[in-house]
N, C-alpha and C positions, 0 to 999 in steps of 0.2 A: 504494500500500500504506500502511495506517495501522496502527501498532503501539500497543496499549493499554499504557501504562506500568506499570500496577499488575498486570495479569494476563499480559502478554506475548502476548496473543491478537492475531491479525492479521486485518485486514479488507482486501479487495481491491475496487477500483473499476475496472470495465471499461466503456469508453465508445466509441460511434461519434460522433466529434466532428462529422462532417458532418450526421448526422441529429439530433444533440443528444439521444441516448438512451443510457441507462446501466443497468448492473446492479451490485448490491453482493453480494459473497460474504462471508458470515460477519460481518455487522455486529453490534455489541454495543450493548445499550441505553444504556450509559453514554456512548457516543460519538455518539448520534443527532443532537444539536444541531450538533456539529462536522461530521458527514456531510451534514446538510441545508445547512449553510453552504458546504461544498465543492461540492455539486451546484449551488447557486444561483450561486456564483462562476463556475462553468464553463458556466452556463446549460444544464444537463442535466436531462432528465426521466427519473425513475427508473421503469424498466419492471418489474423483478423484484428481490425480496430473496431470495437463495439461502443456505440454511444447510446446510453439509456434515453437521453433527450438532448436537445440542442436549442440554442437561441441564435441561430445564424443570421436572422434578420437584424439582430442587434450587434452580434459579433461577426461582422461581415467577412473578415479575413480568416476565420477559424478553420474552415475546411482547407483552404490553401496552406495554412500553417501546419496542418496535420499530414500533408502530402509526403514530406520526407520520411515518414514512417514506412511508406512503400508496402502497404498491405490493404486488402479490400476493406472499405468502410461500410459498416453495417449500422444503419440508423433507420428510424421508422418511415421516413418519407422516401427512402430509396430502396426498400425491400423488393419492390416489383422490378426495378431496374437490374438487380442482381439475381433475379429469379428465386427469391426466398419469400417465405410467408410465416405467419404465426405457427409456432410449434416446430419450425425447421431446426435441424441439428447442424452445428458447425464443428467439424472435427479439427483437432490440433493434436498431433502425435497420436497417442492411444486414448486421448481424452475427448470429451464432447461437451459443448455448450448448447443449451436449448433456448430458442427465442420464445418469449411470451409477450404478446401484444398487451400492454397495460396503459392505454390512453387515459388522459385526464389532466395530469400536470401540464403537458402539452398534448396536442391532438394525436401525435405520433409516438408517444413514449413506448419504449420497450423495456422489458426486464430480461435478465439473462441468468438462467439456472445452470449451475455447475455443481455436481455432487450434491451435498446437502446445503448449498448456499444459493441465495438469490441476490443478484446485484440489481437494485431497483431505483437507483438514482434518487430523484427528489419526490418519488411517489408518496412516501409516508410523511414528508416534511410539510407539505400542503402550503404553508404561508411563509416559508423561510428562504426560498430561493432568492438570491440577491438580484437576479435578472428578471424575475416575474413574481410579483407579490401574491397573486391569487391563481388558482387553477384555471386553465383555459377551458376545460369542460368538466365542471363539478359532478354532473351525472355520471359521466364515464369514469371519473376518478373513483367515485363511490363503488361502482360496479367492479372496477379493476381490483380495488383493495379487498372488498368483501367476497367477491366470487372467484378471484384468481389467486390473490396472495393469501388470504385467510383460510382458504381451503387446503393449503399445503400442510404437510406434517408439522406438528407443534414445534419440533426441534429444528426446523429449517432456519438457518442463519440469514438475516437480512442485512445487507451491506448498503449504506446510504451514499448519496452523492456528495454530501457535506457532513462534516462532523457536527453532531448535535450535543452541546454541553460536554465536549471532549469525548463523545462516544461515536464510533463509526458502525458498530454492529449491535444488533438486537436479535430477537427470535420472533417467529410467528406467534407463538403462545403469548409472549410478553406484549406484543402490539395488539393482539386480539383482546387481551384483558384490560390493558391500561392506556392505549393510545387516547389522547385527550379529545379527539374528534370522532374517531371511528368506534371506539368502545362504548361510550355512554349515549351516543346520539342515534336516533332513528335516521333513515334516509332523508325524510322530509326535514327533520331538524338540521341535519348536516347541510342540506341545500339552502335552507334559510340562513344559516350561519355564513355560508359562502357568498350568498347574495348581498349580505350586509358589509362585506369587505370593501375597503376603498379601492378604486381603480388605480 
């Protein structure tokens, strides 16, 4: 895990050490040289660049900044271009990452399941993304969390896109029981709360 000091955004490196292949989840353009050095140091070949969500309309150079990573870019609005869809499997070495469509924070959010872990970006953060203060589609966000994430096994580890109170990882069980918005509220209450957020 790499934390960007200025933004608090987190990047995750997953690797099959035997096959020397890896994927990056949510790399950021400002960290590319460091990430390339990290891959070279460990003699890893990058197979995929995975983005749980993006704000490229605001960060207009971000895709170009990621190009030196020289691996296929997988993000929600480009799945059809690379002939992938929800539930597709992405191999690296002897490992596999599964794509889950989890729209809501942005319209094209993805989560990535690997072993007993789910990398879900800002899906659970709801109002703390520095580039977007409120969900793009609250109805879809509710459905993604309740019907996709919360139906995973209790012990599934959830990895965030930003550290929250110095924490980057939680579990499905913990969030199902204690998330301040999804645990105590009904769907209608949640949507009312989201509608009241400032633009």
